C-alpha positions in Angstrom: 179.2 94.7 94.9 177.3 92.7 92.3 177.1 93.4 88.3 173.6 94.7 88.6 174.5 97.3 91.6 177.9 98.3 89.6 175.9 99.2 86.5 172.8 101.1 88.4 175.7 103.1 90.3 177.4 104.2 87.0 173.8 105.0 85.6 173.1 106.8 88.9 176.1 109.3 88.1 174.3 110.1 84.8 171.2 111.1 87.0 173.6 114.5 87.9 174.3 115.5 84.4 172.7 118.8 82.8 170.4 116.3 80.8 169.8 113.7 83.4 169.3 110.4 82.9 166.4 108.6 84.2 166.9 104.8 85.0 163.6 102.6 84.2 165.2 99.3 84.9 168.5 97.4 85.1 168.3 93.7 85.0 170.8 90.8 84.8 169.0 87.7 83.2 169.6 84.3 81.9 169.5 84.5 78.3 167.9 81.2 77.5 164.5 82.1 79.8 165.2 86.0 80.9 164.8 85.1 84.4 166.5 87.2 86.8 170.3 85.7 87.5 170.4 85.5 91.4 172.9 87.9 93.3 175.1 85.0 94.2 175.6 83.1 90.9 179.2 84.0 89.6 179.6 81.9 86.6 178.0 81.4 83.5 176.2 83.2 80.8 173.9 86.3 81.3 172.5 89.2 79.7 172.5 92.8 81.2 169.6 94.7 79.9 169.0 98.3 81.0 166.3 101.1 80.2 166.7 104.8 80.8 165.2 107.9 79.5 167.0 111.1 78.5 164.7 113.8 78.2 161.7 112.4 76.1 163.7 109.7 74.4 163.8 105.8 76.3 166.9 104.1 75.5 166.9 100.1 75.7 170.2 98.3 75.3 171.6 94.8 76.4 174.8 93.1 76.1 175.8 89.5 76.8 178.3 88.6 79.7 180.1 85.4 80.7 180.2 85.7 84.8 183.4 84.0 85.9 186.9 83.9 86.8 189.3 84.6 84.0 191.8 82.0 83.1 
């Protein structure tokens, strides 16, 4: 399962809460130009960006990631 799918699965669980979270988007992008990171890429820098709504409030967040094996 890729990072994008894993994040989406966690956020989909929040959609089942009493105050549901409605996901607008989950994107894994290259920090240099914000193009989508291909599913097959497993190393390098990336940004996981998320936007969702809880009630009338829109939440937007991102986190920088370094993809690859730990040494």
